[in-house]
Structure formats: C-alpha cells, structure tokens
KEFI-187364 format. One line per 8 residues: number of its first residue (from 1); their letters; for each residue x, z, y of N, C-alpha, C. Coordinates in nm, 4 decimals, always signed. Atoms other than C-alpha are relative to their C-alpha. Example, Ala and Ser with C-alpha at 12.3 -4.5 7.8 and 13.67 -1.06 7.14 Angstrom:
2
1) as) +0.0890:+0.0000:-0.1190:+1.2300:+0.7800:-0.4500:+0.0900:+0.0000:+0.1200 ~ -0.0820:-0.0060:-0.1190:+1.3670:+0.7140:-0.1060:-0.0770:+0.0730:+0.1090
// end
This chain:
134
1) madiiefg) +0.1442:-0.0090:+0.0154:+2.6103:+4.5183:-0.2154:-0.0708:-0.1010:+0.0902 ~ +0.0590:+0.0951:-0.0938:+2.5344:+4.3001:+0.0860:+0.0006:-0.1401:-0.0584 ~ -0.0068:+0.1318:+0.0627:+2.6459:+3.9957:-0.1131:-0.1119:-0.0185:-0.1017 ~ +0.1065:+0.0077:+0.1002:+2.3936:+4.0720:-0.3891:-0.1346:-0.0202:+0.0685 ~ +0.1248:+0.0148:-0.0746:+2.1075:+4.1117:-0.1418:-0.0077:-0.1395:+0.0612 ~ -0.0041:+0.1332:-0.0610:+2.2159:+3.7939:+0.0374:-0.0245:-0.1078:-0.1062 ~ +0.0202:+0.0952:+0.1073:+2.2261:+3.6084:-0.2965:-0.1479:-0.0066:-0.0380 ~ +0.1422:-0.0046:+0.0323:+1.8703:+3.7208:-0.3759:-0.0832:-0.0700:+0.1057
9) krsldlks) +0.0721:+0.0651:-0.1097:+1.7478:+3.6097:-0.0346:+0.0236:-0.1500:-0.0046 ~ -0.0333:+0.1413:+0.0069:+1.9281:+3.2769:-0.0697:-0.0740:-0.0664:-0.1156 ~ +0.0716:+0.0517:+0.1170:+1.7729:+3.2283:-0.4129:-0.1473:-0.0229:+0.0324 ~ +0.1400:+0.0141:-0.0404:+1.4229:+3.2862:-0.2714:-0.0185:-0.1146:+0.0991 ~ +0.0074:+0.1094:-0.0966:+1.4926:+3.0490:+0.0173:+0.0066:-0.1354:-0.0695 ~ -0.0126:+0.1263:+0.0742:+1.6015:+2.7742:-0.2251:-0.1263:-0.0300:-0.0785 ~ +0.1235:+0.0195:+0.0759:+1.2936:+2.8271:-0.4418:-0.1123:-0.0439:+0.0931 ~ +0.1021:+0.0356:-0.0982:+1.0704:+2.8110:-0.1357:+0.0198:-0.1435:+0.0478
17) erdtterq) -0.0307:+0.1361:-0.0441:+1.2457:+2.4918:-0.0229:-0.0378:-0.1009:-0.1092 ~ +0.0373:+0.0883:+0.1115:+1.2016:+2.3341:-0.3693:-0.1509:-0.0101:-0.0137 ~ +0.1472:+0.0013:+0.0076:+0.8337:+2.4344:-0.3755:-0.0586:-0.0873:+0.1102 ~ +0.0475:+0.0809:-0.1120:+0.7825:+2.2781:-0.0339:+0.0246:-0.1481:-0.0268 ~ -0.0331:+0.1392:+0.0314:+0.9568:+1.9582:-0.1422:-0.0923:-0.0543:-0.1077 ~ +0.0899:+0.0440:+0.1069:+0.7503:+1.9383:-0.4612:-0.1428:-0.0167:+0.0516 ~ +0.1345:+0.0081:-0.0589:+0.4293:+2.0045:-0.2677:-0.0124:-0.1283:+0.0835 ~ +0.0020:+0.1211:-0.0820:+0.5179:+1.7255:-0.0231:-0.0014:-0.1257:-0.0869
25) rkiealrk) -0.0009:+0.1159:+0.0909:+0.5918:+1.4846:-0.3103:-0.1378:-0.0218:-0.0626 ~ +0.1336:+0.0109:+0.0596:+0.2553:+1.5589:-0.4709:-0.0992:-0.0583:+0.1004 ~ +0.0922:+0.0487:-0.1031:+0.0671:+1.5037:-0.1469:+0.0290:-0.1463:+0.0316 ~ -0.0380:+0.1388:-0.0295:+0.2602:+1.1828:-0.0763:-0.0413:-0.0935:-0.1132 ~ +0.0413:+0.0829:+0.1141:+0.1897:+1.0507:-0.4278:-0.1488:-0.0315:+0.0087 ~ +0.1440:+0.0229:-0.0143:-0.1826:+1.0952:-0.3729:-0.0319:-0.0862:+0.1215 ~ +0.0239:+0.0780:-0.1209:-0.1697:+0.9554:-0.0218:+0.0223:-0.1482:-0.0263 ~ -0.0289:+0.1403:+0.0283:-0.0091:+0.6338:-0.1457:-0.1075:-0.0626:-0.0865
33) ifqctrcm) +0.1000:+0.0555:+0.0907:-0.2613:+0.5881:-0.4242:-0.1342:-0.0179:+0.0695 ~ +0.1328:+0.0086:-0.0605:-0.5727:+0.6618:-0.2205:-0.0008:-0.0723:+0.1340 ~ +0.0019:+0.0579:-0.1336:-0.4801:+0.5622:+0.1306:+0.0533:-0.1429:-0.0003 ~ -0.0639:+0.1310:-0.0058:-0.2610:+0.2613:+0.0591:-0.0630:-0.1011:-0.0958 ~ +0.0502:+0.0982:+0.0963:-0.4014:+0.1016:-0.2566:-0.1510:-0.0130:+0.0000 ~ +0.1466:+0.0061:-0.0022:-0.7696:+0.1744:-0.1943:-0.0563:+0.0133:+0.1407 ~ +0.0452:-0.0081:-0.1388:-0.7974:+0.1461:+0.1822:-0.1248:-0.0853:+0.0182 ~ +0.1269:+0.0698:-0.0205:-1.1507:+0.0484:+0.2821:+0.0009:-0.0881:+0.1250
41) fkcakcga) -0.0069:+0.0758:-0.1243:-1.0301:-0.1190:+0.6008:+0.0944:-0.1182:-0.0079 ~ -0.0888:+0.1145:+0.0146:-0.7910:-0.3768:+0.4581:-0.0307:-0.0739:-0.1296 ~ +0.0205:+0.0841:+0.1178:-0.8058:-0.6611:+0.2094:+0.0854:+0.0531:-0.1143 ~ -0.0719:-0.0517:+0.1161:-0.7075:-0.5432:-0.1378:+0.1125:-0.0928:-0.0435 ~ -0.1001:+0.0972:+0.0463:-0.5078:-0.8612:-0.2007:+0.1097:-0.0226:+0.1026 ~ -0.1021:+0.0382:-0.0983:-0.3321:-0.9580:+0.1223:+0.0307:+0.1090:+0.1019 ~ -0.0239:-0.1096:-0.0926:-0.3637:-0.6386:+0.3278:-0.0498:-0.0241:+0.1417 ~ +0.0518:+0.0287:-0.1343:-0.5298:-0.8047:+0.6284:-0.1104:+0.0989:+0.0358
49) qldtqdrg) +0.1053:-0.0898:-0.0488:-0.7534:-0.5843:+0.8398:-0.1364:-0.0653:-0.0236 ~ +0.1338:+0.0521:+0.0247:-1.1173:-0.6272:+0.7356:-0.0882:+0.0238:+0.1205 ~ +0.0994:-0.0241:-0.1045:-1.3866:-0.6779:+0.9920:-0.1277:+0.0504:-0.0671 ~ +0.1214:-0.0592:+0.0565:-1.7332:-0.5292:+0.9452:-0.0732:-0.0969:-0.0922 ~ +0.0649:+0.0997:+0.0853:-1.8620:-0.8545:+0.7956:+0.0638:-0.0019:-0.1393 ~ -0.0701:+0.0000:+0.1285:-1.5955:-0.8423:+0.5208:-0.0337:+0.1232:-0.0836 ~ +0.0276:-0.1231:+0.0742:-1.6876:-0.4840:+0.4278:-0.1346:-0.0025:-0.0702 ~ +0.1294:+0.0139:+0.0662:-2.0437:-0.5824:+0.3370:+0.0007:-0.1241:-0.0873
57) qtgtyagp) -0.0276:+0.1215:+0.0751:-1.9212:-0.8325:+0.0822:-0.1177:-0.0511:-0.0816 ~ +0.0942:+0.0700:+0.0860:-2.1497:-1.0823:-0.0773:+0.0729:-0.1226:-0.0510 ~ -0.0635:+0.1183:+0.0558:-2.0520:-1.3691:-0.2986:-0.0487:-0.0241:-0.1403 ~ +0.0386:+0.0356:+0.1362:-2.0874:-1.5339:-0.6334:+0.0399:+0.1077:-0.0997 ~ -0.0529:-0.0987:+0.0941:-1.8759:-1.2718:-0.8084:+0.0129:+0.1355:+0.0685 ~ -0.0146:-0.1367:-0.0500:-1.9191:-0.9046:-0.7423:+0.1279:+0.0548:-0.0613 ~ -0.1248:-0.0539:+0.0509:-1.5779:-0.7479:-0.7718:+0.0197:+0.1426:+0.0449 ~ -0.0251:-0.1393:-0.0365:-1.4421:-0.3975:-0.7550:+0.0916:+0.0151:+0.1208
65) ylfcsncr) -0.0958:-0.0054:-0.1100:-1.2107:-0.4884:-0.4670:-0.0580:-0.0641:+0.1255 ~ +0.0404:+0.0580:-0.1279:-1.2690:-0.5583:-0.0993:+0.1004:-0.1074:+0.0387 ~ -0.0857:+0.1110:-0.0396:-1.1333:-0.8956:+0.0097:-0.0383:-0.0490:+0.1385 ~ +0.0300:+0.0735:-0.1223:-1.1033:-1.0724:+0.3414:-0.0676:-0.1304:-0.0430 ~ +0.0750:+0.1211:+0.0374:-1.2983:-1.3987:+0.3546:+0.0874:-0.1014:-0.0739 ~ -0.0884:+0.0954:+0.0683:-0.9962:-1.6093:+0.2518:+0.0293:+0.0422:-0.1436 ~ -0.0299:-0.0482:+0.1354:-0.9031:-1.3941:-0.0471:-0.1253:+0.0005:-0.0870 ~ +0.1252:+0.0039:+0.0751:-1.2695:-1.3684:-0.1499:-0.0280:-0.1425:-0.0483
73) eeyeeyra) +0.0175:+0.1400:+0.0392:-1.2911:-1.7496:-0.1495:+0.0953:-0.0353:-0.1148 ~ -0.0966:+0.0249:+0.1070:-0.9748:-1.7654:-0.3619:-0.0434:+0.0682:-0.1297 ~ +0.0436:-0.0743:+0.1187:-1.1046:-1.4989:-0.5993:-0.1162:-0.0714:-0.0675 ~ +0.1141:+0.0708:+0.0571:-1.4295:-1.6885:-0.6451:+0.0432:-0.1291:-0.0683 ~ -0.0516:+0.1205:+0.0667:-1.2389:-2.0080:-0.7205:+0.0726:+0.0366:-0.1290 ~ -0.0718:-0.0456:+0.1201:-1.0128:-1.8221:-0.9634:-0.0984:+0.0307:-0.1119 ~ +0.0991:-0.0374:+0.1024:-1.3120:-1.6733:-1.1467:-0.0737:-0.1225:-0.0536 ~ +0.0718:+0.1205:+0.0434:-1.4963:-2.0078:-1.1559:+0.0882:-0.0833:-0.0927
81) rvegktah) -0.0907:+0.0782:+0.0856:-1.1895:-2.1774:-1.3044:+0.0236:+0.0711:-0.1326 ~ -0.0186:-0.0757:+0.1248:-1.1343:-1.9000:-1.5603:-0.1218:-0.0162:-0.0906 ~ +0.1240:+0.0122:+0.0771:-1.4985:-1.9265:-1.6692:-0.0348:-0.1453:-0.0334 ~ +0.0228:+0.1402:+0.0314:-1.4734:-2.3053:-1.6893:-0.1084:-0.0667:+0.0822 ~ +0.1058:+0.0564:-0.0852:-1.7309:-2.3649:-1.4161:+0.0555:-0.1054:+0.0957 ~ -0.0674:+0.0960:-0.0861:-1.4798:-2.5604:-1.2089:+0.1265:-0.0459:-0.0700 ~ -0.1173:+0.0524:+0.0692:-1.2195:-2.7888:-1.3605:+0.1153:-0.0273:+0.0953 ~ -0.1040:+0.0392:-0.0949:-1.0325:-2.8975:-1.0500:+0.0102:+0.1007:+0.1135
89) pkyywhnd) -0.0172:-0.0949:-0.1106:-0.8820:-2.6778:-0.7827:-0.0559:-0.0560:+0.1299 ~ +0.0516:+0.0380:-0.1310:-1.0327:-2.6789:-0.4371:+0.1130:-0.0530:+0.0883 ~ -0.1177:+0.0402:-0.0763:-0.6845:-2.7124:-0.2856:+0.1122:-0.0314:-0.0980 ~ -0.1042:+0.0422:+0.0938:-0.3841:-2.8820:-0.4458:+0.0990:+0.1116:-0.0329 ~ -0.0947:-0.1082:+0.0275:-0.1728:-2.5659:-0.4154:-0.0584:+0.1091:-0.0885 ~ +0.0595:-0.0943:+0.0960:-0.4162:-2.3735:-0.6340:+0.0280:-0.0515:-0.1413 ~ -0.0469:+0.0547:+0.1277:-0.2133:-2.4815:-0.9357:+0.0034:+0.1090:-0.1075 ~ -0.0082:-0.0964:+0.1109:-0.1391:-2.3071:-1.2659:+0.0756:+0.1261:+0.0390
97) lwmrvwes) -0.0742:-0.1189:-0.0449:+0.1133:-2.0765:-1.1006:-0.0863:+0.0868:+0.0910 ~ +0.0939:-0.0737:-0.0844:-0.1479:-1.9765:-0.8423:-0.0971:+0.0790:-0.0883 ~ +0.0892:-0.0693:+0.0951:-0.3798:-1.8917:-1.1326:+0.0721:+0.1206:-0.0613 ~ -0.0767:-0.1108:+0.0571:-0.1031:-1.6774:-1.2847:+0.0185:+0.1133:+0.1003 ~ -0.0125:-0.1038:-0.1032:-0.0561:-1.4951:-0.9533:-0.1270:+0.0852:+0.0023 ~ +0.1262:-0.0749:+0.0000:-0.4242:-1.4001:-0.9510:-0.0140:+0.0823:-0.1276 ~ +0.0092:-0.0724:+0.1275:-0.4138:-1.3046:-1.3183:+0.0891:+0.1239:+0.0013 ~ -0.0917:-0.1152:-0.0007:-0.1096:-1.0807:-1.2706:-0.0425:+0.1033:+0.1043
105) wlehqksl) +0.0467:-0.0948:-0.1008:-0.2528:-0.9275:-0.9513:-0.1170:+0.0828:-0.0545 ~ +0.1144:-0.0719:+0.0581:-0.5770:-0.8397:-1.1309:+0.0448:+0.0958:-0.1101 ~ -0.0538:-0.0884:+0.1038:-0.3794:-0.6953:-1.4229:+0.0662:+0.1224:+0.0642 ~ -0.0627:-0.1111:-0.0727:-0.1794:-0.4837:-1.1779:-0.1064:+0.0967:+0.0517 ~ +0.1087:-0.0846:-0.0496:-0.5025:-0.3556:-1.0209:-0.0629:+0.0797:-0.1130 ~ +0.0552:-0.0700:+0.1165:-0.6365:-0.2689:-1.3662:+0.0932:+0.1149:-0.0412 ~ -0.0966:-0.1053:+0.0337:-0.3166:-0.0748:-1.4389:-0.0086:+0.1159:+0.0984 ~ +0.0164:-0.1067:-0.0996:-0.3560:+0.1173:-1.1124:-0.1275:+0.0798:-0.0260
113) ddyrrske) +0.1259:-0.0686:+0.0298:-0.7170:+0.1964:-1.2016:+0.0156:+0.0907:-0.1222 ~ -0.0248:-0.0808:+0.1203:-0.6089:+0.3166:-1.5479:+0.0837:+0.1227:+0.0338 ~ -0.0852:-0.1114:-0.0413:-0.3388:+0.5315:-1.3893:-0.0807:+0.1067:+0.0736 ~ +0.0822:-0.0956:-0.0755:-0.5901:+0.6901:-1.1513:-0.0929:+0.0799:-0.0912 ~ +0.0857:-0.0707:+0.0950:-0.7982:+0.7885:-1.4540:+0.0791:+0.0796:-0.1036 ~ -0.0818:-0.0709:+0.0992:-0.5047:+0.9323:-1.6525:-0.0108:+0.1509:+0.0211 ~ +0.0133:-0.1457:-0.0104:-0.5118:+1.3035:-1.7291:+0.1072:+0.0593:+0.0898 ~ -0.1063:-0.0517:-0.0844:-0.1783:+1.3538:-1.5529:-0.0323:-0.0210:+0.1481
121) flqlvqev) +0.0348:+0.0248:-0.1395:-0.3004:+1.1920:-1.2326:-0.1142:+0.0914:+0.0429 ~ +0.1108:-0.0899:-0.0327:-0.6233:+1.3920:-1.2439:+0.0487:+0.1437:+0.0170 ~ -0.0600:-0.1325:-0.0159:-0.4137:+1.7061:-1.2904:+0.0673:+0.0106:+0.1366 ~ -0.0634:+0.0022:-0.1313:-0.2133:+1.6083:-0.9818:-0.1038:+0.0167:+0.1106 ~ +0.1078:-0.0121:-0.0991:-0.5375:+1.5693:-0.7846:-0.0466:+0.1450:+0.0088 ~ +0.0451:-0.1391:+0.0000:-0.6494:+1.9160:-0.8902:+0.1040:+0.0921:+0.0640 ~ -0.1061:-0.0844:-0.0574:-0.3123:+2.0701:-0.7985:+0.0059:-0.0158:+0.1514 ~ -0.0064:+0.0229:-0.1444:-0.3116:+1.9104:-0.4545:-0.1243:+0.0588:+0.0669
129) eallgq) +0.1216:-0.0618:-0.0556:-0.6729:+2.0171:-0.3949:+0.0187:+0.1503:+0.0116 ~ -0.0253:-0.1434:-0.0042:-0.5679:+2.3724:-0.4810:+0.1001:+0.0348:+0.1111 ~ -0.0967:-0.0233:-0.1064:-0.2671:+2.3477:-0.2472:-0.0630:-0.0091:+0.1381 ~ +0.0628:+0.0203:-0.1300:-0.4763:+2.2193:+0.0386:-0.1093:+0.1022:+0.0274 ~ +0.1041:-0.1009:-0.0147:-0.7433:+2.4802:-0.0261:+0.0538:+0.1362:+0.0386 ~ -0.0603:-0.1289:-0.0342:-0.4980:+2.7637:+0.0360:-0.0041:+0.0284:+0.1469
// end
C-alpha cells in the first residue's frame, strides 16, 4: 500500500515540476520578445546602448525602431536609395549586399511584429499575465 501512495505522490511531484518548467518557458519566451527585441535602451539594429539624445529620434524617415545615430544614418541612406532619391552610396561599402542586409533585417523585424500580433502569441501573453497575477 505504501508503494501506491508513494507512486501517487511521485506523480503529483512530476506534474508540479512539469508545470513549473512550462511556466518558466512561457515567461522566458515573453521576456525574450519584449525585453530583448524591443528594448527601449538599445539600438534595434546593432544593440548599442542608446543615449538620451538617440531616444528622442528625429530624422528624415520616421521609423518604428529606435536606432543609434550611426544606424539611423544608415537607415536614412537605405530608405533614400530604395525610394530613388539617392543614386550613389555615401560610403563605398554601402554596396548592393549592404542594401540586402538592410532589406533582410527589416523583413525580419516585420516577421517579429507579425508574430507578436499572432493569436497564439497573444494567448501566451494572457496566460503569463494570469500566472503572474496569482
């Protein structure tokens, strides 16, 4: 009889451990998305720490991302070249491959934004809010 009781207790312990692990995974998934990919204190492109001047961004192109001054300058050149306002790069290394890097980075950011709006991600947010509210 002691073995049966012990088995039941062990089963509950394993379930509790799995629940804790799943809860931690959910919280970590949200932390990475909000804290790492949308940090308001670092450049969205290169990850450099932003100073207060960078956080009050102004420029030719209003964008949805916070950039350091160097990345903002690059972004503005990229946009000007895409729109045909500038034919020649400002620097020789801003070649066609550099343009592709910016294009793919912006596409990646769009995919992250789409993911954050997905019903599954929003469900995850609600579940974690409920967990943290307990």
